[in-house]
C-alpha angles and dihedrals in degrees: 000000000000122000093240091052089050092051091048090054093050092051094044091245097117125048112251124243109270090210092059114099105197118200124220090263091051090053090052091047093051088049094052090046091049089055095047091049092051092047090049091051091047090052092049091052091049092050091048091052090049094049093047095047096049 
């Protein structure tokens, strides 16, 4: 699976594979990854704004 597809699945942008049977721990892992990706993107936006305003 490509990295962009995985990121899309974490952020609910790409439909999940119907053959995949995630366990409860996998759901927790995907949730934590989703939070970390969103925080990273938020930090990049804040940095870009700070660089452009200065």
